[in-house]
HTML snippet that shows the backbone in 3Dmol.js (N, CA, C, O; Angstrom):
<script src="https://3Dmol.org/build/3Dmol-min.js"></script>
<div id="view" style="width:600px;height:400px;position:relative"></div>
<script>
const pdb = `
ATOM      1  N   UNK A   1      16.626  68.943 125.375  1.00  0.00           N
ATOM      2  CA  UNK A   1      17.783  68.601 124.313  1.00  0.00           C
ATOM      3  C   UNK A   1      17.220  68.310 122.782  1.00  0.00           C
ATOM      4  O   UNK A   1      16.521  67.378 122.383  1.00  0.00           O
ATOM      5  N   UNK A   2      17.808  69.506 122.028  1.00  0.00           N
ATOM      6  CA  UNK A   2      17.081  69.271 120.638  1.00  0.00           C
ATOM      7  C   UNK A   2      18.032  68.711 119.785  1.00  0.00           C
ATOM      8  O   UNK A   2      19.189  68.329 119.959  1.00  0.00           O
ATOM      9  N   UNK A   3      17.028  68.760 118.496  1.00  0.00           N
ATOM     10  CA  UNK A   3      17.313  67.864 117.095  1.00  0.00           C
ATOM     11  C   UNK A   3      18.664  68.266 116.632  1.00  0.00           C
ATOM     12  O   UNK A   3      19.050  69.406 116.374  1.00  0.00           O
ATOM     13  N   UNK A   4      19.274  67.229 116.572  1.00  0.00           N
ATOM     14  CA  UNK A   4      20.569  67.747 115.608  1.00  0.00           C
ATOM     15  C   UNK A   4      20.222  67.531 114.217  1.00  0.00           C
ATOM     16  O   UNK A   4      19.383  66.732 113.800  1.00  0.00           O
ATOM     17  N   UNK A   5      21.241  68.641 113.260  1.00  0.00           N
ATOM     18  CA  UNK A   5      20.731  68.875 112.033  1.00  0.00           C
ATOM     19  C   UNK A   5      21.923  67.892 111.232  1.00  0.00           C
ATOM     20  O   UNK A   5      22.955  67.676 111.867  1.00  0.00           O
ATOM     21  N   UNK A   6      21.811  67.402 110.090  1.00  0.00           N
ATOM     22  CA  UNK A   6      22.797  66.869 109.403  1.00  0.00           C
ATOM     23  C   UNK A   6      24.231  66.909 109.476  1.00  0.00           C
ATOM     24  O   UNK A   6      25.077  66.016 109.426  1.00  0.00           O
ATOM     25  N   UNK A   7      24.369  69.232 109.717  1.00  0.00           N
ATOM     26  CA  UNK A   7      25.579  69.349 109.699  1.00  0.00           C
ATOM     27  C   UNK A   7      26.418  68.531 111.121  1.00  0.00           C
ATOM     28  O   UNK A   7      27.365  67.763 110.954  1.00  0.00           O
ATOM     29  N   UNK A   8      25.837  68.888 112.506  1.00  0.00           N
ATOM     30  CA  UNK A   8      25.831  68.608 112.853  1.00  0.00           C
ATOM     31  C   UNK A   8      26.321  67.188 113.657  1.00  0.00           C
ATOM     32  O   UNK A   8      27.025  67.124 114.664  1.00  0.00           O
ATOM     33  N   UNK A   9      25.851  66.320 113.052  1.00  0.00           N
ATOM     34  CA  UNK A   9      26.298  64.897 113.193  1.00  0.00           C
ATOM     35  C   UNK A   9      27.243  64.666 112.293  1.00  0.00           C
ATOM     36  O   UNK A   9      28.184  64.036 112.778  1.00  0.00           O
ATOM     37  N   UNK A  10      27.419  65.066 110.596  1.00  0.00           N
ATOM     38  CA  UNK A  10      28.711  65.332 110.346  1.00  0.00           C
ATOM     39  C   UNK A  10      29.876  65.270 110.989  1.00  0.00           C
ATOM     40  O   UNK A  10      30.694  64.352 110.931  1.00  0.00           O
ATOM     41  N   UNK A  11      29.981  66.837 111.963  1.00  0.00           N
ATOM     42  CA  UNK A  11      30.800  67.059 112.873  1.00  0.00           C
ATOM     43  C   UNK A  11      30.836  66.151 113.988  1.00  0.00           C
ATOM     44  O   UNK A  11      31.810  66.426 114.688  1.00  0.00           O
ATOM     45  N   UNK A  12      30.319  65.393 114.341  1.00  0.00           N
ATOM     46  CA  UNK A  12      30.335  64.708 115.742  1.00  0.00           C
ATOM     47  C   UNK A  12      30.775  63.471 114.848  1.00  0.00           C
ATOM     48  O   UNK A  12      31.992  63.322 114.732  1.00  0.00           O
ATOM     49  N   UNK A  13      30.100  62.732 114.322  1.00  0.00           N
ATOM     50  CA  UNK A  13      30.925  61.631 112.974  1.00  0.00           C
ATOM     51  C   UNK A  13      32.347  62.043 112.858  1.00  0.00           C
ATOM     52  O   UNK A  13      33.066  61.095 113.173  1.00  0.00           O
ATOM     53  N   UNK A  14      32.979  63.029 112.548  1.00  0.00           N
ATOM     54  CA  UNK A  14      34.103  63.318 111.947  1.00  0.00           C
ATOM     55  C   UNK A  14      35.293  63.506 114.321  1.00  0.00           C
ATOM     56  O   UNK A  14      36.378  63.293 114.862  1.00  0.00           O
ATOM     57  N   UNK A  15      34.320  63.858 114.522  1.00  0.00           N
ATOM     58  CA  UNK A  15      34.814  64.143 115.797  1.00  0.00           C
ATOM     59  C   UNK A  15      35.424  62.685 116.136  1.00  0.00           C
ATOM     60  O   UNK A  15      36.631  62.504 116.293  1.00  0.00           O
ATOM     61  N   UNK A  16      34.305  61.514 116.244  1.00  0.00           N
ATOM     62  CA  UNK A  16      34.570  60.467 116.523  1.00  0.00           C
ATOM     63  C   UNK A  16      35.294  59.411 116.123  1.00  0.00           C
ATOM     64  O   UNK A  16      35.681  58.362 116.638  1.00  0.00           O
ATOM     65  N   UNK A  17      35.416  60.134 114.703  1.00  0.00           N
ATOM     66  CA  UNK A  17      36.761  59.437 113.538  1.00  0.00           C
ATOM     67  C   UNK A  17      37.950  60.132 114.108  1.00  0.00           C
ATOM     68  O   UNK A  17      38.863  59.685 113.414  1.00  0.00           O
ATOM     69  N   UNK A  18      38.265  60.627 114.618  1.00  0.00           N
ATOM     70  CA  UNK A  18      39.417  61.458 114.518  1.00  0.00           C
ATOM     71  C   UNK A  18      39.496  61.020 116.164  1.00  0.00           C
ATOM     72  O   UNK A  18      40.662  61.187 116.519  1.00  0.00           O
ATOM     73  N   UNK A  19      38.922  60.675 116.939  1.00  0.00           N
ATOM     74  CA  UNK A  19      39.506  60.082 118.332  1.00  0.00           C
ATOM     75  C   UNK A  19      39.553  58.760 117.779  1.00  0.00           C
ATOM     76  O   UNK A  19      40.702  58.464 117.448  1.00  0.00           O
ATOM     77  N   UNK A  20      38.859  58.024 117.601  1.00  0.00           N
ATOM     78  CA  UNK A  20      39.610  56.638 117.472  1.00  0.00           C
ATOM     79  C   UNK A  20      40.682  56.408 116.455  1.00  0.00           C
ATOM     80  O   UNK A  20      41.130  55.264 116.373  1.00  0.00           O
ATOM     81  N   UNK A  21      41.236  57.500 115.532  1.00  0.00           N
ATOM     82  CA  UNK A  21      42.127  57.733 114.384  1.00  0.00           C
ATOM     83  C   UNK A  21      43.378  57.646 115.416  1.00  0.00           C
ATOM     84  O   UNK A  21      44.334  56.879 115.303  1.00  0.00           O
ATOM     85  N   UNK A  22      43.128  58.769 116.632  1.00  0.00           N
ATOM     86  CA  UNK A  22      44.308  59.547 117.740  1.00  0.00           C
ATOM     87  C   UNK A  22      44.231  57.746 118.706  1.00  0.00           C
ATOM     88  O   UNK A  22      45.260  57.185 119.084  1.00  0.00           O
ATOM     89  N   UNK A  23      43.229  57.328 118.858  1.00  0.00           N
ATOM     90  CA  UNK A  23      43.674  55.957 119.590  1.00  0.00           C
ATOM     91  C   UNK A  23      44.363  54.883 119.304  1.00  0.00           C
ATOM     92  O   UNK A  23      44.965  54.348 120.235  1.00  0.00           O
ATOM     93  N   UNK A  24      44.455  54.273 117.894  1.00  0.00           N
ATOM     94  CA  UNK A  24      44.751  53.953 117.319  1.00  0.00           C
ATOM     95  C   UNK A  24      46.351  53.867 116.755  1.00  0.00           C
ATOM     96  O   UNK A  24      47.256  53.081 116.478  1.00  0.00           O
ATOM     97  N   UNK A  25      45.933  55.474 116.809  1.00  0.00           N
ATOM     98  CA  UNK A  25      47.975  55.820 116.300  1.00  0.00           C
ATOM     99  C   UNK A  25      48.550  55.871 118.215  1.00  0.00           C
ATOM    100  O   UNK A  25      49.738  55.605 118.398  1.00  0.00           O
ATOM    101  N   UNK A  26      47.806  56.157 119.296  1.00  0.00           N
ATOM    102  CA  UNK A  26      48.145  55.746 120.309  1.00  0.00           C
ATOM    103  C   UNK A  26      48.842  54.498 120.678  1.00  0.00           C
ATOM    104  O   UNK A  26      49.910  54.367 121.275  1.00  0.00           O
ATOM    105  N   UNK A  27      47.910  53.465 120.137  1.00  0.00           N
ATOM    106  CA  UNK A  27      48.215  51.800 120.270  1.00  0.00           C
ATOM    107  C   UNK A  27      49.296  51.446 119.875  1.00  0.00           C
ATOM    108  O   UNK A  27      50.042  50.938 120.712  1.00  0.00           O
ATOM    109  N   UNK A  28      49.827  51.597 118.313  1.00  0.00           N
ATOM    110  CA  UNK A  28      51.030  52.329 117.210  1.00  0.00           C
ATOM    111  C   UNK A  28      52.191  52.628 118.078  1.00  0.00           C
ATOM    112  O   UNK A  28      53.087  51.796 117.931  1.00  0.00           O
ATOM    113  N   UNK A  29      52.404  53.389 118.779  1.00  0.00           N
ATOM    114  CA  UNK A  29      53.579  54.124 119.827  1.00  0.00           C
ATOM    115  C   UNK A  29      53.719  52.971 120.214  1.00  0.00           C
ATOM    116  O   UNK A  29      54.613  52.238 119.790  1.00  0.00           O
ATOM    117  N   UNK A  30      52.636  52.538 121.308  1.00  0.00           N
ATOM    118  CA  UNK A  30      52.768  51.939 122.707  1.00  0.00           C
ATOM    119  C   UNK A  30      53.580  50.398 121.784  1.00  0.00           C
ATOM    120  O   UNK A  30      54.503  49.733 122.253  1.00  0.00           O
ATOM    121  N   UNK A  31      52.991  50.189 120.601  1.00  0.00           N
ATOM    122  CA  UNK A  31      53.344  48.828 120.025  1.00  0.00           C
ATOM    123  C   UNK A  31      55.159  49.009 119.909  1.00  0.00           C
ATOM    124  O   UNK A  31      56.135  48.308 120.180  1.00  0.00           O
ATOM    125  N   UNK A  32      54.936  50.237 119.399  1.00  0.00           N
ATOM    126  CA  UNK A  32      56.455  50.151 118.834  1.00  0.00           C
ATOM    127  C   UNK A  32      57.273  50.523 119.517  1.00  0.00           C
ATOM    128  O   UNK A  32      58.440  50.352 119.165  1.00  0.00           O
ATOM    129  N   UNK A  33      56.972  51.187 120.780  1.00  0.00           N
ATOM    130  CA  UNK A  33      57.858  50.692 121.990  1.00  0.00           C
ATOM    131  C   UNK A  33      58.042  49.845 123.068  1.00  0.00           C
ATOM    132  O   UNK A  33      58.976  50.017 123.851  1.00  0.00           O
ATOM    133  N   UNK A  34      57.262  48.971 123.180  1.00  0.00           N
ATOM    134  CA  UNK A  34      57.008  47.702 123.042  1.00  0.00           C
ATOM    135  C   UNK A  34      58.373  46.639 122.475  1.00  0.00           C
ATOM    136  O   UNK A  34      59.156  45.987 123.165  1.00  0.00           O
ATOM    137  N   UNK A  35      58.305  46.744 121.225  1.00  0.00           N
ATOM    138  CA  UNK A  35      59.026  45.856 119.998  1.00  0.00           C
ATOM    139  C   UNK A  35      60.468  47.059 120.397  1.00  0.00           C
ATOM    140  O   UNK A  35      61.464  46.344 120.504  1.00  0.00           O
ATOM    141  N   UNK A  36      60.758  48.165 120.571  1.00  0.00           N
ATOM    142  CA  UNK A  36      62.201  48.695 120.554  1.00  0.00           C
ATOM    143  C   UNK A  36      62.450  47.650 122.252  1.00  0.00           C
ATOM    144  O   UNK A  36      63.307  46.766 122.287  1.00  0.00           O
ATOM    145  N   UNK A  37      61.782  47.891 123.184  1.00  0.00           N
ATOM    146  CA  UNK A  37      62.146  47.406 124.688  1.00  0.00           C
ATOM    147  C   UNK A  37      62.555  45.915 124.445  1.00  0.00           C
ATOM    148  O   UNK A  37      63.470  45.376 125.066  1.00  0.00           O
ATOM    149  N   UNK A  38      61.698  45.213 123.362  1.00  0.00           N
ATOM    150  CA  UNK A  38      61.660  43.716 123.233  1.00  0.00           C
ATOM    151  C   UNK A  38      62.925  43.845 122.493  1.00  0.00           C
ATOM    152  O   UNK A  38      63.356  42.757 122.873  1.00  0.00           O
ATOM    153  N   UNK A  39      63.715  44.222 121.864  1.00  0.00           N
ATOM    154  CA  UNK A  39      64.741  43.832 120.919  1.00  0.00           C
ATOM    155  C   UNK A  39      65.900  44.415 121.209  1.00  0.00           C
ATOM    156  O   UNK A  39      66.950  44.115 120.643  1.00  0.00           O
ATOM    157  N   UNK A  40      65.751  45.671 122.503  1.00  0.00           N
ATOM    158  CA  UNK A  40      67.137  46.017 123.821  1.00  0.00           C
ATOM    159  C   UNK A  40      67.016  44.904 124.249  1.00  0.00           C
ATOM    160  O   UNK A  40      68.086  44.315 124.088  1.00  0.00           O
ATOM    161  N   UNK A  41      66.064  44.096 124.855  1.00  0.00           N
ATOM    162  CA  UNK A  41      66.223  43.235 125.730  1.00  0.00           C
ATOM    163  C   UNK A  41      67.034  42.190 125.123  1.00  0.00           C
ATOM    164  O   UNK A  41      68.106  41.778 125.567  1.00  0.00           O
ATOM    165  N   UNK A  42      66.337  41.729 123.901  1.00  0.00           N
ATOM    166  CA  UNK A  42      67.391  40.708 122.509  1.00  0.00           C
ATOM    167  C   UNK A  42      69.088  40.778 122.601  1.00  0.00           C
ATOM    168  O   UNK A  42      70.004  40.014 122.906  1.00  0.00           O
ATOM    169  N   UNK A  43      68.917  42.203 122.135  1.00  0.00           N
ATOM    170  CA  UNK A  43      70.337  42.786 122.245  1.00  0.00           C
ATOM    171  C   UNK A  43      71.385  42.685 122.934  1.00  0.00           C
ATOM    172  O   UNK A  43      72.547  42.414 122.630  1.00  0.00           O
ATOM    173  N   UNK A  44      70.533  43.094 124.558  1.00  0.00           N
ATOM    174  CA  UNK A  44      71.284  42.483 126.363  1.00  0.00           C
ATOM    175  C   UNK A  44      71.391  41.237 126.157  1.00  0.00           C
ATOM    176  O   UNK A  44      72.565  40.900 126.310  1.00  0.00           O
ATOM    177  N   UNK A  45      70.455  40.037 125.769  1.00  0.00           N
ATOM    178  CA  UNK A  45      71.105  38.753 126.150  1.00  0.00           C
ATOM    179  C   UNK A  45      72.132  38.334 124.720  1.00  0.00           C
ATOM    180  O   UNK A  45      72.985  37.460 124.877  1.00  0.00           O
ATOM    181  N   UNK A  46      72.031  38.780 123.820  1.00  0.00           N
ATOM    182  CA  UNK A  46      73.061  38.229 123.098  1.00  0.00           C
ATOM    183  C   UNK A  46      74.206  38.491 123.254  1.00  0.00           C
ATOM    184  O   UNK A  46      74.971  37.630 122.820  1.00  0.00           O
ATOM    185  N   UNK A  47      74.816  39.653 123.867  1.00  0.00           N
ATOM    186  CA  UNK A  47      75.963  40.239 124.639  1.00  0.00           C
ATOM    187  C   UNK A  47      76.131  39.726 125.876  1.00  0.00           C
ATOM    188  O   UNK A  47      77.345  39.776 126.076  1.00  0.00           O
ATOM    189  N   UNK A  48      75.550  39.223 126.897  1.00  0.00           N
ATOM    190  CA  UNK A  48      75.603  38.368 128.043  1.00  0.00           C
ATOM    191  C   UNK A  48      75.940  37.108 127.094  1.00  0.00           C
ATOM    192  O   UNK A  48      77.046  36.751 127.500  1.00  0.00           O
ATOM    193  N   UNK A  49      75.641  36.422 126.254  1.00  0.00           N
ATOM    194  CA  UNK A  49      76.102  34.845 125.682  1.00  0.00           C
ATOM    195  C   UNK A  49      77.070  34.903 124.936  1.00  0.00           C
ATOM    196  O   UNK A  49      77.753  33.929 124.617  1.00  0.00           O
ATOM    197  N   UNK A  50      77.274  36.259 124.501  1.00  0.00           N
ATOM    198  CA  UNK A  50      78.814  36.710 123.947  1.00  0.00           C
ATOM    199  C   UNK A  50      80.187  36.514 124.628  1.00  0.00           C
ATOM    200  O   UNK A  50      81.348  36.172 124.408  1.00  0.00           O
ATOM    201  N   UNK A  51      79.019  37.104 125.961  1.00  0.00           N
ATOM    202  CA  UNK A  51      80.548  37.412 127.181  1.00  0.00           C
ATOM    203  C   UNK A  51      80.394  35.487 127.589  1.00  0.00           C
ATOM    204  O   UNK A  51      81.221  34.587 127.736  1.00  0.00           O
ATOM    205  N   UNK A  52      79.625  35.528 127.618  1.00  0.00           N
ATOM    206  CA  UNK A  52      79.352  33.625 128.462  1.00  0.00           C
ATOM    207  C   UNK A  52      80.403  32.798 127.569  1.00  0.00           C
ATOM    208  O   UNK A  52      81.283  32.011 127.918  1.00  0.00           O
ATOM    209  N   UNK A  53      80.073  33.176 126.503  1.00  0.00           N
ATOM    210  CA  UNK A  53      81.072  32.163 125.448  1.00  0.00           C
ATOM    211  C   UNK A  53      82.608  32.436 125.489  1.00  0.00           C
ATOM    212  O   UNK A  53      83.425  31.518 125.415  1.00  0.00           O
ATOM    213  N   UNK A  54      82.974  33.809 125.617  1.00  0.00           N
ATOM    214  CA  UNK A  54      84.144  34.053 125.609  1.00  0.00           C
ATOM    215  C   UNK A  54      84.640  33.553 127.251  1.00  0.00           C
ATOM    216  O   UNK A  54      85.659  32.867 127.323  1.00  0.00           O
ATOM    217  N   UNK A  55      83.986  33.870 128.388  1.00  0.00           N
ATOM    218  CA  UNK A  55      84.306  32.899 129.170  1.00  0.00           C
ATOM    219  C   UNK A  55      84.783  31.868 129.642  1.00  0.00           C
ATOM    220  O   UNK A  55      85.612  31.738 130.542  1.00  0.00           O
ATOM    221  N   UNK A  56      83.993  30.732 128.722  1.00  0.00           N
ATOM    222  CA  UNK A  56      84.336  29.498 128.253  1.00  0.00           C
ATOM    223  C   UNK A  56      85.005  28.939 127.805  1.00  0.00           C
ATOM    224  O   UNK A  56      85.240  27.774 128.124  1.00  0.00           O
ATOM    225  N   UNK A  57      85.786  29.813 126.529  1.00  0.00           N
ATOM    226  CA  UNK A  57      86.517  29.866 125.815  1.00  0.00           C
ATOM    227  C   UNK A  57      87.613  30.114 126.535  1.00  0.00           C
ATOM    228  O   UNK A  57      88.557  29.427 126.145  1.00  0.00           O
ATOM    229  N   UNK A  58      87.908  30.928 127.565  1.00  0.00           N
ATOM    230  CA  UNK A  58      89.056  31.382 128.139  1.00  0.00           C
ATOM    231  C   UNK A  58      89.424  30.638 129.079  1.00  0.00           C
ATOM    232  O   UNK A  58      90.636  30.632 129.297  1.00  0.00           O
ATOM    233  N   UNK A  59      88.445  29.672 130.044  1.00  0.00           N
ATOM    234  CA  UNK A  59      88.168  28.669 130.649  1.00  0.00           C
ATOM    235  C   UNK A  59      88.731  27.311 129.878  1.00  0.00           C
ATOM    236  O   UNK A  59      89.293  26.422 130.518  1.00  0.00           O
ATOM    237  N   UNK A  60      88.602  27.263 128.976  1.00  0.00           N
ATOM    238  CA  UNK A  60      89.141  25.758 127.880  1.00  0.00           C
ATOM    239  C   UNK A  60      90.091  26.355 127.530  1.00  0.00           C
ATOM    240  O   UNK A  60      90.769  25.337 127.667  1.00  0.00           O
ATOM    241  N   UNK A  61      91.056  27.324 127.076  1.00  0.00           N
ATOM    242  CA  UNK A  61      92.296  27.626 127.294  1.00  0.00           C
ATOM    243  C   UNK A  61      93.369  27.989 128.324  1.00  0.00           C
ATOM    244  O   UNK A  61      94.489  28.458 128.121  1.00  0.00           O
ATOM    245  N   UNK A  62      92.758  27.657 129.498  1.00  0.00           N
ATOM    246  CA  UNK A  62      93.389  27.860 130.653  1.00  0.00           C
ATOM    247  C   UNK A  62      93.417  26.184 131.369  1.00  0.00           C
ATOM    248  O   UNK A  62      94.107  25.779 132.304  1.00  0.00           O
ATOM    249  N   UNK A  63      92.514  25.528 130.631  1.00  0.00           N
ATOM    250  CA  UNK A  63      92.414  24.028 130.806  1.00  0.00           C
ATOM    251  C   UNK A  63      93.150  23.226 130.217  1.00  0.00           C
ATOM    252  O   UNK A  63      93.545  22.152 130.673  1.00  0.00           O
ATOM    253  N   UNK A  64      93.437  23.776 128.953  1.00  0.00           N
ATOM    254  CA  UNK A  64      94.767  22.973 127.980  1.00  0.00           C
ATOM    255  C   UNK A  64      96.175  23.475 128.895  1.00  0.00           C
ATOM    256  O   UNK A  64      97.020  22.624 129.174  1.00  0.00           O
ATOM    257  N   UNK A  65      96.330  24.737 129.280  1.00  0.00           N
ATOM    258  CA  UNK A  65      97.587  25.043 129.666  1.00  0.00           C
ATOM    259  C   UNK A  65      97.598  24.505 130.531  1.00  0.00           C
ATOM    260  O   UNK A  65      98.539  23.715 130.459  1.00  0.00           O
ATOM    261  N   UNK A  66      96.793  24.351 131.952  1.00  0.00           N
ATOM    262  CA  UNK A  66      97.218  23.320 133.063  1.00  0.00           C
ATOM    263  C   UNK A  66      97.349  22.179 133.040  1.00  0.00           C
ATOM    264  O   UNK A  66      97.947  21.510 133.883  1.00  0.00           O
ATOM    265  N   UNK A  67      96.580  21.629 131.662  1.00  0.00           N
ATOM    266  CA  UNK A  67      97.125  19.743 131.315  1.00  0.00           C
ATOM    267  C   UNK A  67      98.392  19.744 130.773  1.00  0.00           C
ATOM    268  O   UNK A  67      99.237  18.881 131.011  1.00  0.00           O
ATOM    269  N   UNK A  68      98.575  20.909 129.889  1.00  0.00           N
ATOM    270  CA  UNK A  68     100.017  20.818 129.189  1.00  0.00           C
ATOM    271  C   UNK A  68     100.914  20.814 130.153  1.00  0.00           C
ATOM    272  O   UNK A  68     101.583  19.781 130.194  1.00  0.00           O
ATOM    273  N   UNK A  69     101.245  21.909 131.231  1.00  0.00           N
ATOM    274  CA  UNK A  69     102.146  22.073 132.038  1.00  0.00           C
ATOM    275  C   UNK A  69     101.781  20.345 133.183  1.00  0.00           C
ATOM    276  O   UNK A  69     102.784  19.692 133.470  1.00  0.00           O
ATOM    277  N   UNK A  70     101.221  20.132 133.390  1.00  0.00           N
ATOM    278  CA  UNK A  70     101.006  18.754 134.382  1.00  0.00           C
ATOM    279  C   UNK A  70     101.434  17.779 133.931  1.00  0.00           C
ATOM    280  O   UNK A  70     102.078  17.088 134.720  1.00  0.00           O
ATOM    281  N   UNK A  71     101.301  17.309 132.608  1.00  0.00           N
ATOM    282  CA  UNK A  71     102.287  16.186 131.613  1.00  0.00           C
ATOM    283  C   UNK A  71     103.688  16.599 131.681  1.00  0.00           C
ATOM    284  O   UNK A  71     104.728  15.949 131.794  1.00  0.00           O
ATOM    285  N   UNK A  72     103.447  17.841 131.582  1.00  0.00           N
ATOM    286  CA  UNK A  72     105.488  18.209 130.991  1.00  0.00           C
ATOM    287  C   UNK A  72     106.389  18.061 132.778  1.00  0.00           C
ATOM    288  O   UNK A  72     107.506  17.597 133.007  1.00  0.00           O
ATOM    289  N   UNK A  73     105.397  18.639 133.742  1.00  0.00           N
ATOM    290  CA  UNK A  73     106.180  17.934 135.155  1.00  0.00           C
ATOM    291  C   UNK A  73     106.439  16.490 134.955  1.00  0.00           C
ATOM    292  O   UNK A  73     107.540  15.939 134.957  1.00  0.00           O
ATOM    293  N   UNK A  74     105.208  15.924 134.772  1.00  0.00           N
ATOM    294  CA  UNK A  74     105.047  14.702 135.023  1.00  0.00           C
ATOM    295  C   UNK A  74     106.016  13.493 134.213  1.00  0.00           C
ATOM    296  O   UNK A  74     106.415  12.429 134.686  1.00  0.00           O
ATOM    297  N   UNK A  75     106.228  14.022 132.902  1.00  0.00           N
ATOM    298  CA  UNK A  75     106.989  13.573 132.438  1.00  0.00           C
ATOM    299  C   UNK A  75     108.633  13.770 132.415  1.00  0.00           C
ATOM    300  O   UNK A  75     109.431  12.913 132.034  1.00  0.00           O
ATOM    301  N   UNK A  76     108.981  15.172 132.939  1.00  0.00           N
ATOM    302  CA  UNK A  76     110.129  15.773 133.015  1.00  0.00           C
ATOM    303  C   UNK A  76     110.799  14.602 134.503  1.00  0.00           C
ATOM    304  O   UNK A  76     111.857  13.976 134.559  1.00  0.00           O
ATOM    305  N   UNK A  77     109.665  14.701 135.517  1.00  0.00           N
ATOM    306  CA  UNK A  77     110.426  14.079 136.501  1.00  0.00           C
ATOM    307  C   UNK A  77     110.211  12.309 136.590  1.00  0.00           C
ATOM    308  O   UNK A  77     110.725  11.683 137.517  1.00  0.00           O
ATOM    309  N   UNK A  78     109.401  11.625 135.523  1.00  0.00           N
ATOM    310  CA  UNK A  78     109.707  10.074 135.083  1.00  0.00           C
ATOM    311  C   UNK A  78     111.352  10.322 134.464  1.00  0.00           C
ATOM    312  O   UNK A  78     112.224   9.551 134.865  1.00  0.00           O
ATOM    313  N   UNK A  79     111.683  11.336 133.562  1.00  0.00           N
ATOM    314  CA  UNK A  79     113.154  11.274 133.297  1.00  0.00           C
ATOM    315  C   UNK A  79     114.110  11.316 133.898  1.00  0.00           C
ATOM    316  O   UNK A  79     115.239  10.875 133.679  1.00  0.00           O
ATOM    317  N   UNK A  80     113.498  12.103 135.055  1.00  0.00           N
ATOM    318  CA  UNK A  80     114.976  12.208 136.297  1.00  0.00           C
ATOM    319  C   UNK A  80     114.737  10.934 136.771  1.00  0.00           C
ATOM    320  O   UNK A  80     115.465  10.258 136.043  1.00  0.00           O
ATOM    321  N   UNK A  81     114.201  10.199 137.502  1.00  0.00           N
ATOM    322  CA  UNK A  81     113.705   8.775 138.059  1.00  0.00           C
ATOM    323  C   UNK A  81     113.821   7.988 137.040  1.00  0.00           C
ATOM    324  O   UNK A  81     113.893   7.243 138.017  1.00  0.00           O
ATOM    325  N   UNK A  82     113.907   7.415 136.155  1.00  0.00           N
ATOM    326  CA  UNK A  82     114.463   6.236 135.331  1.00  0.00           C
ATOM    327  C   UNK A  82     115.871   6.281 135.407  1.00  0.00           C
ATOM    328  O   UNK A  82     116.607   7.231 135.673  1.00  0.00           O
ATOM    329  N   UNK A  83     116.260   4.545 135.001  1.00  0.00           N
ATOM    330  CA  UNK A  83     117.339   4.316 135.258  1.00  0.00           C
ATOM    331  C   UNK A  83     117.866   5.193 134.021  1.00  0.00           C
ATOM    332  O   UNK A  83     116.989   5.756 133.367  1.00  0.00           O
ATOM    333  N   UNK A  84     119.338   5.390 133.586  1.00  0.00           N
ATOM    334  CA  UNK A  84     119.923   5.569 132.528  1.00  0.00           C
ATOM    335  C   UNK A  84     119.907   4.038 131.416  1.00  0.00           C
ATOM    336  O   UNK A  84     120.579   3.204 132.023  1.00  0.00           O
ATOM    337  N   UNK A  85     119.663   3.740 130.771  1.00  0.00           N
ATOM    338  CA  UNK A  85     119.957   2.938 130.031  1.00  0.00           C
ATOM    339  C   UNK A  85     121.211   2.854 129.106  1.00  0.00           C
ATOM    340  O   UNK A  85     121.930   1.881 128.880  1.00  0.00           O
ATOM    341  N   UNK A  86     121.278   4.054 128.659  1.00  0.00           N
ATOM    342  CA  UNK A  86     122.650   4.163 127.586  1.00  0.00           C
ATOM    343  C   UNK A  86     123.376   3.698 128.190  1.00  0.00           C
ATOM    344  O   UNK A  86     124.153   2.874 127.708  1.00  0.00           O
ATOM    345  N   UNK A  87     123.403   4.070 129.560  1.00  0.00           N
ATOM    346  CA  UNK A  87     125.050   4.292 130.159  1.00  0.00           C
ATOM    347  C   UNK A  87     125.729   2.494 130.710  1.00  0.00           C
ATOM    348  O   UNK A  87     126.876   2.048 130.743  1.00  0.00           O
ATOM    349  N   UNK A  88     124.476   1.920 131.041  1.00  0.00           N
ATOM    350  CA  UNK A  88     124.467   0.664 131.299  1.00  0.00           C
ATOM    351  C   UNK A  88     124.948  -0.255 129.954  1.00  0.00           C
ATOM    352  O   UNK A  88     125.843  -1.094 130.052  1.00  0.00           O
ATOM    353  N   UNK A  89     124.607  -0.126 129.351  1.00  0.00           N
ATOM    354  CA  UNK A  89     125.483  -1.136 127.724  1.00  0.00           C
ATOM    355  C   UNK A  89     126.440  -0.801 127.707  1.00  0.00           C
ATOM    356  O   UNK A  89     127.223  -1.214 126.852  1.00  0.00           O
TER     357      UNK A  89
END
`;
const viewer = $3Dmol.createViewer("view");
viewer.addModel(pdb, "pdb");
viewer.setStyle({}, {cartoon: {color: "spectrum"}});
viewer.zoomTo();
viewer.render();
</script>
């Protein structure tokens, strides 16, 4: 193996620096892709949460309607079965 000249050492250092820079850029790209994936997952979770809240709201409205209908039916039956006090006086 022949001894390296100063110029060869500089070129080898430059190549090593370029390889390290390339590795750093690849890591940054992978980190960016990972962050994008996490962001998409977060957006999907928010969408699912919004749909769940909408479903709960619709179920709540349906429950209120059912309670109102039941109360109306009970009140109408009580009025029909109650003796008419106005006619007796």
